[in-house]
C-alpha positions as CSV (number, residue, x, y, z in Angstrom):
1,X,0.0,0.0,0.0
2,X,3.0,2.3,0.6
3,X,4.9,1.5,-2.6
4,X,6.1,4.8,-3.8
5,X,8.8,6.4,-6.0
6,X,12.3,6.3,-4.6
7,X,13.1,9.7,-3.2
8,X,16.6,10.7,-2.1
9,X,16.4,11.8,1.5
10,X,19.2,14.4,0.8
11,X,16.5,16.2,-1.2
12,X,14.0,15.9,1.7
13,X,14.0,19.6,2.5
14,X,13.3,20.7,-1.0
15,X,9.7,21.3,0.1
16,X,11.0,23.9,2.6
17,X,12.1,27.1,0.9
18,X,13.8,29.7,3.1
19,X,12.0,32.7,4.3
20,X,13.7,36.1,4.6
21,X,13.3,36.1,8.4
22,X,16.4,36.2,10.6
23,X,14.8,36.1,14.0
24,X,15.6,32.9,15.8
25,X,14.6,31.6,19.2
26,X,18.0,30.2,19.8
27,X,19.0,33.7,20.8
28,X,16.1,35.3,22.7
29,X,17.7,38.5,24.1
30,X,15.2,40.5,22.0
31,X,12.3,38.8,23.7
32,X,13.2,39.9,27.2
33,X,11.4,43.2,26.9
34,X,8.0,41.6,27.2
35,X,5.0,43.7,27.8
36,X,3.4,44.0,31.2
37,X,0.3,41.9,31.8
38,X,-2.9,43.3,30.3
39,X,-1.1,45.9,28.1
40,X,-0.3,45.9,24.4
41,X,2.6,43.7,23.4
42,X,5.6,44.8,21.3
43,X,5.7,43.5,17.7
44,X,9.0,41.9,16.9
45,X,8.4,41.7,13.1
46,X,7.3,44.9,11.4
47,X,6.3,43.3,8.2
48,X,3.2,44.6,6.4
49,X,0.2,42.3,6.5
50,X,-0.2,42.6,2.7
51,X,-3.4,42.0,1.0
52,X,-6.2,40.2,2.9
53,X,-6.9,36.8,1.6
54,X,-10.5,35.5,1.9
55,X,-10.6,32.3,3.8
56,X,-12.5,29.2,2.5
57,X,-14.8,27.3,4.8
58,X,-14.3,23.6,5.2
59,X,-17.6,21.8,4.3
60,X,-17.6,19.7,7.4
61,X,-20.6,20.8,9.6
62,X,-18.7,20.5,12.9
63,X,-16.1,23.1,13.9
64,X,-14.2,20.4,15.8
65,X,-12.7,19.4,12.4
66,X,-12.3,22.9,10.9
67,X,-11.5,25.4,13.7
68,X,-8.1,27.0,13.0
69,X,-7.4,27.1,16.7
70,X,-7.6,23.3,16.8
71,X,-6.7,22.1,13.3
72,X,-3.6,23.5,11.6
73,X,-4.8,25.7,8.7
74,X,-2.2,28.5,8.3
75,X,-3.7,30.1,5.1
76,X,-7.4,29.6,6.0
77,X,-8.3,27.6,2.9
78,X,-10.1,24.9,4.8
79,X,-7.4,22.3,4.3
80,X,-5.3,20.9,7.1
81,X,-1.7,21.9,6.9
82,X,1.4,20.4,8.5
83,X,3.9,22.1,10.9
84,X,7.4,20.6,11.1
85,X,10.2,20.9,13.7
86,X,13.8,19.6,13.2
87,X,14.9,17.9,16.5
88,X,18.6,18.4,15.6
89,X,18.8,21.9,14.2
90,X,15.8,23.6,15.7
91,X,14.5,24.5,12.3
92,X,10.7,24.9,11.8
93,X,8.7,24.8,8.7
94,X,5.1,24.9,7.3
95,X,3.5,22.8,4.6
96,X,0.4,24.3,3.1
97,X,-1.5,21.3,1.9
98,X,-3.5,20.9,-1.3
99,X,-4.3,17.2,-1.3
100,X,-1.0,15.4,-1.4
101,X,0.8,18.5,-2.8
102,X,2.5,20.7,-0.2
103,X,3.8,24.2,-0.6
104,X,6.6,24.5,2.0
105,X,8.6,27.3,3.6
106,X,11.2,27.4,6.4
107,X,10.5,29.5,9.4
108,X,12.9,30.8,12.2
109,X,14.8,28.3,14.3
110,X,13.2,27.4,17.7
111,X,15.3,25.3,20.0
112,X,13.8,22.4,22.0
113,X,13.2,24.3,25.2
114,X,10.2,25.9,23.5
115,X,6.8,24.1,23.5
116,X,4.0,25.3,21.2
117,X,0.3,25.1,20.6
118,X,-2.1,26.1,17.8
119,X,-4.4,29.0,18.3
120,X,-6.3,31.8,16.5
121,X,-5.7,34.9,18.4
122,X,-6.9,37.4,15.9
123,X,-10.0,35.5,14.6
124,X,-8.9,35.5,11.0
125,X,-9.5,31.7,10.6
126,X,-5.8,31.2,10.1
127,X,-3.9,29.1,12.6
128,X,-1.4,31.0,14.8
129,X,1.3,29.5,17.0
130,X,1.8,30.2,20.7
131,X,5.3,29.4,21.9
132,X,6.4,29.0,25.6
133,X,9.9,28.4,26.8
134,X,9.4,26.0,29.7
135,X,12.9,26.8,31.0
136,X,13.0,30.6,30.9
137,X,9.2,31.3,31.1
138,X,9.2,33.4,27.9
139,X,6.1,33.5,25.8
140,X,5.7,34.5,22.2
141,X,2.9,34.6,19.6
142,X,3.4,34.1,15.9
143,X,0.4,35.5,14.0
144,X,0.5,33.4,10.8
145,X,-0.5,34.3,7.2
146,X,0.1,31.2,5.2
147,X,3.8,30.4,5.2
148,X,4.7,33.9,6.5
149,X,4.9,35.2,10.1
150,X,2.8,38.3,9.8
151,X,3.8,39.4,13.3
152,X,5.8,37.9,16.2
153,X,5.1,39.3,19.6
154,X,6.6,38.7,23.0
155,X,4.2,38.5,26.0
156,X,4.9,38.8,29.7
157,X,7.2,36.1,31.2
158,X,5.5,33.6,33.4
159,X,7.5,31.4,35.9
160,X,8.4,28.0,34.4
161,X,6.2,26.2,37.0
162,X,3.2,27.3,35.0
163,X,1.9,25.1,32.1
164,X,-0.7,26.3,29.5
165,X,-3.5,25.3,27.2
166,X,-5.3,27.2,24.5
167,X,-9.0,28.0,25.1
168,X,-11.8,30.5,24.3
169,X,-13.5,31.3,27.6
170,X,-15.5,34.3,26.5
171,X,-16.7,32.8,23.1
172,X,-15.4,35.6,20.9
173,X,-13.6,33.2,18.6
174,X,-10.2,34.7,19.7
175,X,-8.0,32.2,21.5
176,X,-7.4,32.7,25.2
177,X,-4.7,31.0,27.4
178,X,-5.4,28.9,30.5
179,X,-2.5,28.6,33.0
180,X,-2.0,25.9,35.6
181,X,0.7,25.8,38.3
182,X,1.0,22.2,39.6
183,X,3.4,23.4,42.4
184,X,1.2,26.0,43.9
185,X,-2.1,24.5,42.7
186,X,-3.1,27.9,41.2
187,X,-5.0,28.3,38.0
188,X,-5.4,31.5,35.9
189,X,-6.5,32.7,32.5
190,X,-5.5,35.4,30.0
191,X,-8.3,36.6,27.8
192,X,-6.7,37.6,24.6
193,X,-7.5,40.1,21.7
194,X,-4.9,39.3,19.1
195,X,-1.6,39.7,20.8
196,X,-3.0,41.8,23.7
197,X,-3.9,40.4,27.1
198,X,-7.2,42.2,27.8
199,X,-7.9,40.5,31.1
200,X,-5.8,38.4,33.4
201,X,-7.4,36.7,36.4
202,X,-6.8,33.9,38.9
203,X,-9.3,31.1,39.1
204,X,-10.0,28.6,41.9
205,X,-7.1,26.3,43.0
206,X,-7.1,22.6,42.3
207,X,-4.6,20.2,43.8
208,X,-2.0,18.4,41.7
209,X,-3.9,15.1,41.6
210,X,-6.3,16.7,39.1
211,X,-5.6,16.8,35.4
212,X,-7.7,18.7,32.9
213,X,-8.8,19.1,29.3
214,X,-10.4,22.1,27.5
215,X,-13.9,21.1,26.4
216,X,-17.3,22.6,25.6
217,X,-19.9,20.4,27.3
218,X,-22.8,22.8,26.9
219,X,-22.1,23.8,23.3
220,X,-22.4,27.6,23.9
221,X,-19.1,28.4,22.1
222,X,-17.3,29.2,25.4
223,X,-14.8,26.5,26.3
224,X,-15.0,24.8,29.7
225,X,-12.5,22.9,31.8
226,X,-13.0,19.1,32.4
227,X,-11.1,17.9,35.5
228,X,-10.2,14.3,36.3
229,X,-8.6,13.0,39.5
230,X,-6.4,10.2,38.4
231,X,-6.0,9.1,42.0
232,X,-9.7,8.9,43.1
233,X,-11.5,8.7,39.8
234,X,-13.5,11.8,40.5
235,X,-14.6,14.0,37.6
236,X,-15.7,17.6,37.5
237,X,-16.6,20.4,35.1
238,X,-16.0,24.1,35.2
239,X,-18.4,26.0,33.0
240,X,-16.6,29.2,32.0
241,X,-17.9,32.6,31.1
242,X,-14.9,34.8,30.7
243,X,-13.1,34.7,34.0
244,X,-16.2,33.5,35.9
245,X,-16.8,29.8,36.5
246,X,-19.5,27.5,37.8
247,X,-18.2,24.1,39.0
248,X,-20.1,20.8,39.2
249,X,-19.1,17.2,40.1
250,X,-19.7,14.5,37.5
251,X,-20.0,10.7,37.7
252,X,-16.9,9.0,39.1
253,X,-15.0,6.5,37.0
254,X,-12.2,4.2,38.2
255,X,-8.7,5.7,37.7
256,X,-7.9,2.8,35.3
257,X,-10.0,4.6,32.7
258,X,-8.4,7.1,30.3
259,X,-10.3,9.3,27.9
260,X,-10.2,11.0,24.5
261,X,-12.3,14.0,23.4
262,X,-14.7,13.9,20.5
263,X,-18.3,14.8,19.4
264,X,-19.9,11.5,18.6
265,X,-23.4,12.7,17.9
266,X,-22.5,15.9,16.1
267,X,-24.3,18.4,18.4
268,X,-21.2,20.6,18.9
269,X,-20.9,19.5,22.5
270,X,-17.7,17.7,23.5
271,X,-18.1,14.0,24.3
272,X,-15.7,11.6,26.0
273,X,-14.4,8.2,24.6
274,X,-13.2,6.1,27.6
275,X,-10.8,3.2,27.6
276,X,-10.1,1.0,30.6
277,X,-6.4,0.1,30.5
278,X,-7.0,-2.9,32.8
279,X,-10.0,-4.6,31.2
280,X,-9.7,-3.1,27.6
281,X,-13.4,-1.9,27.8
282,X,-14.4,1.1,25.8
283,X,-17.3,3.4,26.4
284,X,-18.7,6.7,25.2
285,X,-20.2,9.6,27.3
286,X,-22.4,11.9,25.3
287,X,-22.3,15.2,27.2
288,X,-25.1,17.8,27.5
289,X,-24.0,20.1,30.2
290,X,-23.7,18.0,33.3
291,X,-26.0,15.3,31.9
292,X,-24.4,12.1,30.5
293,X,-25.8,9.5,28.1
294,X,-23.4,6.6,28.1
295,X,-23.0,3.2,26.5
296,X,-20.3,0.5,26.1
297,X,-18.4,-0.2,22.9
298,X,-16.5,-3.2,21.6
299,X,-13.4,-4.1,23.5
300,X,-9.9,-3.3,22.1
301,X,-6.7,-4.6,23.8
302,X,-3.8,-2.3,24.6
303,X,-2.1,-3.0,21.3
304,X,-4.8,-0.9,19.6
305,X,-4.3,2.8,19.7
306,X,-7.2,5.2,18.9
307,X,-7.3,8.5,17.1
308,X,-10.4,10.6,16.0
309,X,-11.5,12.0,12.8
310,X,-14.7,12.3,10.6
311,X,-14.2,10.0,7.7
312,X,-17.6,10.4,6.1
313,X,-18.0,14.1,6.7
314,X,-21.3,14.0,8.7
315,X,-20.0,16.1,11.6
316,X,-19.9,13.1,14.0
317,X,-16.5,12.0,15.4
318,X,-15.4,8.6,14.1
319,X,-12.6,6.4,15.6
320,X,-9.5,5.2,13.8
321,X,-7.8,2.2,15.4
322,X,-4.2,1.2,14.7
323,X,-2.6,-2.0,16.0
324,X,1.0,-1.1,16.9
325,X,2.0,-4.8,16.9
326,X,0.2,-6.2,13.8
327,X,-0.1,-3.1,11.7
328,X,-3.9,-3.7,11.3
329,X,-6.1,-0.6,10.9
330,X,-9.8,-0.2,11.3
331,X,-12.3,2.6,11.3
332,X,-15.5,2.9,13.3
333,X,-18.1,5.4,11.9
334,X,-20.0,6.6,14.9
335,X,-23.6,7.6,15.5
336,X,-23.8,8.7,19.1
337,X,-23.0,5.8,21.3
338,X,-23.4,3.3,18.4
339,X,-21.0,2.0,15.8
340,X,-22.8,2.7,12.6
341,X,-20.2,1.0,10.4
342,X,-16.9,-0.8,11.2
343,X,-14.5,-1.9,8.6
344,X,-10.8,-2.9,8.3
345,X,-8.5,-0.8,6.3
346,X,-5.2,-1.8,4.6
347,X,-2.5,-3.0,6.9
348,X,0.7,-0.9,7.4
349,X,4.2,-1.9,8.6
350,X,4.9,-1.0,12.2
351,X,7.3,1.9,11.5
352,X,4.4,4.0,10.0
353,X,2.8,6.5,12.3
354,X,-0.4,8.2,11.6
355,X,-2.0,11.6,12.1
356,X,-5.5,12.8,11.1
357,X,-6.5,15.8,9.0
358,X,-8.5,16.9,6.0
359,X,-5.8,17.6,3.5
360,X,-7.9,18.1,0.4
361,X,-10.7,20.1,2.0
362,X,-13.6,17.9,1.2
363,X,-14.9,17.8,4.7
364,X,-13.8,14.2,5.3
365,X,-10.7,13.4,7.5
366,X,-7.7,11.8,5.7
367,X,-4.8,9.9,7.3
368,X,-1.2,11.2,7.0
369,X,1.4,8.5,7.4
370,X,5.0,9.1,8.2
371,X,7.9,6.6,8.6
372,X,10.4,8.0,11.0
373,X,13.1,5.5,10.0
374,X,13.1,6.5,6.3
375,X,11.4,9.9,6.2
376,X,8.7,8.7,3.7
377,X,5.3,10.3,3.9
378,X,2.0,9.1,2.4
379,X,-1.6,10.4,2.6
380,X,-4.7,8.2,2.5
381,X,-7.7,10.1,1.1
382,X,-10.7,8.7,3.0
383,X,-14.3,8.3,2.0
384,X,-16.1,6.7,4.9
385,X,-14.3,3.3,5.5
386,X,-12.8,3.3,2.0
387,X,-9.3,4.5,1.1
388,X,-10.2,6.3,-2.1
389,X,-6.7,7.2,-2.9
390,X,-3.1,6.8,-1.6
391,X,-0.5,9.4,-2.6
392,X,3.2,9.6,-1.8
393,X,4.3,13.0,-0.4
394,X,7.7,14.6,-0.4
395,X,10.2,12.6,1.7
396,X,11.5,14.6,4.6
397,X,14.6,13.5,6.6
398,X,13.9,11.5,9.8
399,X,15.0,14.3,12.2
400,X,12.0,16.3,11.2
401,X,8.9,15.8,13.4
402,X,5.5,16.3,11.7
403,X,2.5,17.9,13.6
């Protein structure tokens, strides 16, 4: 299935053309003059925004699969793009995808002390990148315009004990930042307007046994915080309204259960896919605020790893299963708590690793495969449970990680 033309890995970066940007995070002296909390930040790149490009809406009816703050889409054309980092050199790059045809550019170097997350801070439907240096506490936003950094802005430093997630607590479609300090048990949020922190506020404390995910259980467009205590099995939800919260306890579930987020009935409310690591049971919770509709699914042992997509484009989360031992692949097309269709897909050799996106913009999730021992890349174009096409993509040397 992965037979492809032989590509010389020495040519692997030919899809990355250099950008005329000299800024590099390997030397961050220029970033130390960060703005104070809640005030305008200082642009590091003074480039003109150029002409505005009208964005194209992905036809999938569920924003879970098309929101630029969740799915990488740097030019706003409704097609999932790829972001690359070189683990040896610190180079970064973007592929703008058009099916199996990428347009690539190199971006500034960013060393391994920087973590990143996708966001959309200026509500232009183009994915931006939030960078945090977990050693120095520095924070930087890249506002993206295709393969170009339209603006790079340093924000206030935050002590390295704080971790972050991207959210939208006031529902303005501009990404906000949730902060958590596992040492002090403090939580806080920054409400953002582009690269400006408009409001900064502390939230209630939670002890370090609680982990969290950003969700939207009530479907009001304002993201909430789902809390799980991995020691006791307790679960709770914070419904957010800007910096205000309302907290509720949810049904407990044994700590052996892990979860994945999805939207299995297509109602724009986050649901939970649960897997018991001891018994291999699977279950779905359909969420409606604090109310839960649940049912069990077929068992899958620990050799099967799940990922989510929407392979038939109906706005309901489907489940892709990959067996890391046998190379078997299968897709479950979901309808709420029921498996509407289950089918095996072609097998793959164990070195191939998958990620999910809609690379041709048809509203149906595709599967991007990468071999980290050879640098080969292949895309499966999906139509329900059928691989409608398999295309080789530019080989990229193995030190590059794809996101």
